[in-house]
Structure formats: structure tokens, C-alpha cells
N, C-alpha and C positions, 0 to 999 in steps of 0.2 A: 651536826646539821640534821634536820628531820629528813629521812629518806624520801618522804613524799614531796619534798621541795627540791630534790635534786633534778638536774636537767637530764632527761633520758638521752641515750646515745643516738637514737634515730632522730630526735629533735636537733641535737647538736650538728649532725651531718647536714640536715636541711638548712640550718642557720648559716653554716659555713658556705653552702652552695649559694644561698641568698646574698651573702657577702660579696661574691664575685659577680653575680648577675646584676646586682643593683649598681655596682660601680662601672660596669662595662660601657653603658652609653656615655659616661662622662670621661672615659679614659683618655680620649684625644685632647681634652681641655685641661687635664690635671698634670701637675709636675710629676716627673717619673718617680720621685721619692715617695709620693703619696701611694702610688701603686705598690712600691716596695713595702710600705707600711702594711698594706693588706696581706701580702705574702707573709710578712713577719708575724702579724697578729694571728693568722690562720695556723701557722706553724707552732707558735707559742701555745695557743689553746689546745692544739692536738697533743703537744707534749705534756700539758697539764692533765689532760684526760688520761693519758697513758701512765701518769704518775712519775714522769721523769723530771718535770719542772714543777715549781710551785707558783701559786698566784702572785702577781706583783704586789709589793708593799706600797705604802703611801708615798714614800719618797720616789720610788720608781714611777708610779703613776703621775705624780706631780712633774717629774722630769720629762716624761713623755709628752704630757700636755703642753708644757712650756716650749719644748723643742718643736712640737707641731705648730704652735702659734707663731714662733719665730720663723720657721720654715715657710709658712704661708705668707707671712709679711714680706720675707725676702723674695719670694716667688712672684708676688702680685704687687708689691709696693704699698700694700694697705690691707687692713683687715675688714674694711668697709667696702661693700660692693657685692654684686650678685655672685660672681665667680669665686672670689675668696671666701664668701660665706658658705657656698656649696662645698668648696674644698674643705673648709673647717668642719662642716657637718659630716661629710664622708669620712674624714679622718677620725672624728669622734666615734662614728659608727664602727670603724675597724678597731679602735682601741677599747671600746666597750666590750668587744668580744673576749678580750683577754681576761677581764675580771668577772665573767659570768659565773656566779656562785649558785644562785637559786633561780627558781622559775620566775620570780618577780623581776630579776635582772633581764631574763630573756623576754619578758613582756615589754619592758622598756625598749629593748633593742628592736624587737619586731614592730612595735608601733612606730618607732623611728624609721623603720624600713618602709612602711606605708607612706610616710611623708617624703622619703627619698624618691619613691615612685613618681610623686607629683612633680618633683624638680626636673624630671626628664622633659616635661612639656614646656619648660621655660626656654628651651633651645630648639625644640622641634615638635610640631603637631601633625606630622604626616601619618598616613595609615600604618606603615611599618612600625613606627614608634608607638602608636596606639596598641597594636598587637603585642609588641614586646612588653609594654607596661602592663598589659592584662596578664601576660605570662608571669611577670614579676609579682603581681598581686596574688596570683594563685600560689606561687612558690612561698611567699611570706605567709599566706594563710595555711598552707600545708605544714610549715614549721610550727605555726601556732596550734594546729590540730595535733601534731605529733607530740607536743608538750603534754597533752592529756591522754596519750596512748603509749605509755612506756611498754617496753618488752617487744614491740613489733620490729620487723626488719626495716632498716632505714629507708628502703624504697618500696614500701608496701603500697600496692595500687589502691587499696581501700582508703588510705589516708589522702592520697591525691584526689581520688574521686569525691570524697566528702568535702575537701577544700574547694574543689571546682563547683560542686553543688551550692555551697555557701556563697561563693562569689556570684554565681548566676542568680541565686535568690535575692541578692542585694541589688541587682540591676533595675527592677521596677522602682524601688525606692530612690535609686540614683536618678532615674528619669523624672520622677515627680519633683525631686529637689532641684533638678536642672531647670525645670520650667517655672517653679514657684518661688525658689529662693531668690532674694534681691541680688541684683548684679552689682556687687561691690567691685570697685576698680581693681585691676591687677596690680602686681608689685611694681607700679610704674615709677616709684621714687627710688628704686634700686638700680643703679647704672649697670648696664651690660656692656662690657668692653667689646668692641668690634673692630676688626682690621679691614672690613669692607665698607667703603664710604657709600652713602646714599646721596647722590648728587642733588636731586630735587630741582628747584628753580635755578636757572642759570643767570649769569650777569648780562645776558642779552636775550632778546626775544625775537624769534622768527615765527611766521605762521606755521602752526603744527607742533611747536615745542611743548606747550602746556597741554595740548590734547593728548600727547603721548604719556604725560604724567597722569592723565585722567584714567588710564588703564591700570595703574599700579595701586595696590592696597597697602604698600609699606607705610609704616608710621613715620611722619615727618617730625613731629614734636608733640609733647604732652603739656597740658596746662592745668594748674589747680588754682582756683579763685579763692580768695579769703572771704568773700561775701557771695551774694547771689550772682549767678551766671547771667550775663546779658543774653537776649534772644539770639538765635543763630543768625538772623538777618543783620545783626550788628557786629558780628565777629569777622572783621576784615583784618587779617594778620599781615601787616605791611613788612616787606623785606627789602625791596628795591624800588627806586624811582628811575624811570627811563625818560630822559629828556632829549637824547640825541637820536636821530634817525639817519642811518647811513648804511649803504650796501644791503638794503633790504631787511635791516634788523633795527630794533630799538635797543639802545644801549644806555648804561648809566654814565653820568659825567665822571670823568677821571679827575683825580685830585689836582693834577696840573692843568686841567681845563678850566678850573675855577680860579678867578682872581683872588689874591689874598684877602681883599676887603669883603668878598662874598662868602668866605669860609666860616664866618662867625654866625651863630644862630641868632635870629631876630628874637626880641623879647616876645613872650607869649603869655597871655592871661590864662589862668587855670581856674575856670569857673567850676563850682561844685566839688564834691568829694571824688577823689580818684578811684579808679578800679585797681585793686591790688591783686597780683597773681604771680605765680611762679611757673617758669617755663623750663622744660627739659628737652633739649634738642638732640636729635640723633646726629652722629658724625656726618659731615657733608664735604670735607676738604675745601670748604669755602669759609668766608669770615663774616658774612652778614647774619644777623639774628632777626627773629620775628617778634612782633609786638603789635598791639592795637594802636590806634591813632594817638599821636603825641605822647611818647613813652619816655620815662625817666627810669634809670636803673643805677643803684649804688653798689651793685655786685662787682667784685674784683674782675678786672679784665673785660669790662663792658664799656664801650664808648658810644658817643652819639654824634651823628653827622649834622651838617648844616640843614639837611632835609628832615631832621628829627627822627632819623632811623638809627637803630642800634646795630653795632658791629663789634667784632672782636679783633684785636691787633693781629692775631694769628689765625690760621685756618683751624677748623674744628675737626681734629683727628679722633676725638673721643666724645662721649656725651657731655653736654654742657648744661649746667643748671644756673639760672639767674632770676633774680627777683625784679619785678617791673611794677611801676605805677603809671597808669594812663589816664588822660583826660580826654575822652572822646568828643566833648563839646568845645574843646579849645579851638580858637581861630588861628590858623597857621598862615603867616605872611599876610596880614591885612593890607599891606602895601608891598609893591614889587619895585625893586631897583630897575634901572634902565637895562642893565646887563641881564638880569634874570628875566625880564619881560621879553627881551630880544631872543634869549635862549629858548623860552617856552613858546615862541611863535615861529621858530625856524623850521623850514621844510626843505627837503632836497630839491635843488633847482631842476625844472624840466620834467618832474615826475607827476603822475596821476592828474593829467589835465582835466579829465572828466569830473573827478572829485572836486577839484578847485572851482570848476564852473558851477557845480551844484552848490558848493559852499557860498558862492557869491549870490546865487538866487535865494538861498535861505537867509542870508544876511540882509538882503534887501527887503524881505518880507517880515523880518522880526523887528519888534520895537526896541528890545534891549537884549543883552547877553543871556539873561535867564530865559526869555522866550525862545531864543535861538536854541538853547540846550533842549528845551521841551520839544521843539520842532524836530530835531534830529532823533530824539528818543521815540517820538511818535512815528517817525518814518520807519525805524527798525521794528516797531511793534505792529504797525498797520500794514506794512508791505510784506510780501512773501519772503522774508528772510528766515533761514532755518538754522537751528542750533544742533551741531553734530560733533561726535568725537572722532569721526573719520571724514574730515573735510577734503574736498578735491585739491589737488596740487595747483598752486598759483604760479604764474610766470615770474621770472626773476625781476622783470621791470614792471612798473605800474601795478603793483599788487593790490593796492587799495581800489583802483579802478576795476580790476578783475573781480574783486569780491563784491563791490557795490552794484556793478552793472551786469555781471555775467553769472558767477556761481551762486552768490547770495546764500551760501551755506558755509558755516564755519564754527569755530569754538570761541571761547572768550577773547583770545588774543586777536582774532580777526575783527571782532566788533570793537574792541578797545582801540586797536590801531586805526581803524576807519573813523571812529568817533573823534579821536584826537587830531587826525589829519583834517577832518572837516572843521573842527573848532579853530585850529591854527590858521587854516586858510581863510576863515571868516574873521580873524583878528582877535580871537579869544585865547588867552594863554591856557595851554592844556598839556598834560603829560600822562604817561602810562605808569601804573603802579603794579608791581608783581608781588605775589605772596600766596596766601591761602584764604579761603572763605568758609566759615562755618566750622564744622567738626562734629565728632560723636560726643554728645553731652551725657554725662552721668550725674543727675541732680543729687544722688544720695551722698556723694563725697565731693561734689562741686568740681568735677574734673572734666576736661575736654581733651579728646584724643583727635589730633589732626593727621589725616593720611595724605599720601601723595595725590590721591584722586580728588582732594579738596583744593588742589592748586588752582589759582585763579589770577587773571589779569583784569584790571579795571581802569577806567579813565577818571582823571581829576581835572576839573576846570577851575580857573581862578576868576572870581567875581568881585567887583569893587565893593569894599567894605565887609565882605564875607570871607575873603581869603580862599584857600583851597578847600 
């Protein structure tokens, strides 16, 4: 071997130090045997340097590679996914240390070390992690500098100072790229296993429930469209339909509440081309899924309800990906059965007398149902109603009256509940739909990221010949 291509002792010491500082942030997420591989690799490379052991042969390297892949598969149940991929990357980083022959091998290892620095941010982006990642970048750069400064003491301050200066000099370029480089979406298609559920929208709605979600920036789900993304105003992600109102809350119809004859989906015409997209939902410990209006999915484990909503037979304990086709212009339920009409007109007896009286006045002044809808919307727009994430508390009884005639301040669930109550009191079938509206759109890769603060509740009315 050309002596100029040998790895200096000081560089080897820095590389071994990087080996442990890079794996440290991931230690709590890795199987114990991966950490043992790091100790084993560091010990082997040290023995090789001292001339006591030799470099591994091809069969040994192949055996270690296969054993590592099998171990990761047994530990995670798959080689696909973010955590097993990072475990495989970190294991490869350790094993590569054993076969470091020349400087070119060290270059590969250190460039891989820069990439491992980035993986730390897939799990945490807080300030301590940023500081730690910066230290790791400086250490990797120090090892890179040491490769070109043979003969120095392994902890020479000049080497560290030069590496720090190089990193600081790169910061202006980093800032320029941060502002000018296109925002390509993150590794959103790689599932991150989580044991902490994000509850999100619940299966019932009381005043204040969705406004609390409006303060959370957690991701609810991600969507990638196969074609152009609809405008944000058209992105109503339906999850639940609330047709029952009892005990001050709107609730979904339970399966045993629905007569067998009503559990079948009514035929629906599908005009135009469907919107095709893929959804990746975060774990919720619930079983409903989100989609645009009138959705169909052929993905395994995805079912459709009589209300044309998607759901899973079991709760979502891990991320779930499913393919969807939606027809936003489809007419849902152009006719209503007697049972369905009665259900969508039902109100709790004796509650909200002022709202019921207002509904009768509006009904008398309207020519038809469509004009009645416009009149109620105009009332919310023209009168001093306020939209706020911190609405005042409402009394347990007659909550709609308290909102319409006293507080007049609320979030989407307050307006949706009041609107549906007025519609039902005026003889128009209506219901509340809960889900999300809009999302963070990235047109470069046709993706939409929907956060918890996009949670929304809205009202649907049934009009003759137009359906919901």
C-alpha cells in the first residue's frame, strides 16, 4: 500500500470518536445488539491498528452483513421503514470501520457520517439536538482534516480549530440554500413507528373540542395526489358524520342504531374523472380514515360506511397508508328514506327554545330550502358573530341558545352545531361533518400535509334533487 494512502493514527482516533457520538442520539431507539456491534467494530479496528488482528476477509464481511440484516429484520419485523433503515445505516457505518484500508475508505465513512448527522433531525428538532448535531459536524470535519495532517497528536487543537472555521465558513452558504432551494417534501412516505397515539378528531363533538386541536401543530396525515392538487378551499377531509345530538354533544350513529335496510350504500353516479391520491395517517387509536367527498378505496383493510366514509376494521396503532379515488361532484343520497329523514331532523326535546323560534321565523320568510340556507349564512356574516380559538364556556343546557343570543363567539363546532340546529328546526335535514379542511400544499411534489390545527367541523344540508 502507498504510505501516502494510509490512514494516520490521529485521524483513526477521531473516526472512532465520531463512531460513538453519531450513534449516541439513536441509542434509545436501537436494539442492544447494534450498540454491541459498535463496541465490537471499535475493538477490532484498534486490534488491527496494533497489528494483533488482520482485516476481515470477504467471507467474514459477507457473514457480518447478512447477520446484521437478519438481526434488523428480527428486531423490527421488516427492513422497510424509517427506524429499520436508520438501524441498517448505523450498523453499516460501524462495520465499515473494520475494513478501513486507505484514505478513500475513510472518505466514504466520513461522508456517511455527515448523512447520519441529518438523521438525528428525523426524531427531534429541538435546540439541544441542533447544538449536538453541530458538534457532530465539527467532529466529522475534524476527522476529515486529520486525514490530511499525519504525524500530529490525535487531539491537536489546531486540527479542531481549522475544522470549526471550515464549518462556520459554510454557514452563509447554508443560509442561502435554505432560503433559495426549493422545498421538496420530507421523507413523508417512510413510516415512523410510534407508540404514542395522536387522538385528533373524536367520535363525538362538544363545544370547544375542535378549538383545542386548533392549537396543535402535530401532523394528522399526509396526502400525495397523482394529478393536480385541488385548491385549498376544496380540500374537505371527511372523517365522521354526526347525526345524533344528545347530552350536549353531537355523536355518530352507532351500527346497531341503523336498521339493516339502511346499512347499504345508495347508488351514486360518478360524474367526471376521479381525484386519485394516497393518504398516510398517523396512529390515532381510532378506526376512521379521512378522504375527500365520496371516496372509494381498494386498499387492504379499508372499508366504506353507508355514509360513504372510509374506516378500518381495527384501530390505527401504527401509520396506515391507503389509496383513494374521490368524486367531489357526486350527488350523495338524491332521495332520503323516511327513517333517514326522521333521523336528520331529530332534535333533543325541550332544548334551545329561542333557536327553535328563530328557525320558525326564518322558515316563514324563505321561499324554499335553498333561500333558508342563504338566510342563515347571511345572519352569521352580517351580525356580530366572532370566530375565536378561545370561545367562552357555554352552559350545559341550551348551548345553541347561549351561542346565538349571548356569547356569539365560537369556533367552527359552535357555528356548525347552531346551523344544523336551525336547519332541523326549520324542517331541513342537516348534519355535522367532522374532519379537516385544507392543509399545507407543496406543488412541487403534489403533496398536502394536514395538521391538527386544520381540524374542522362543518354542516351539510340535504336539498331535494341535490342530495347532501
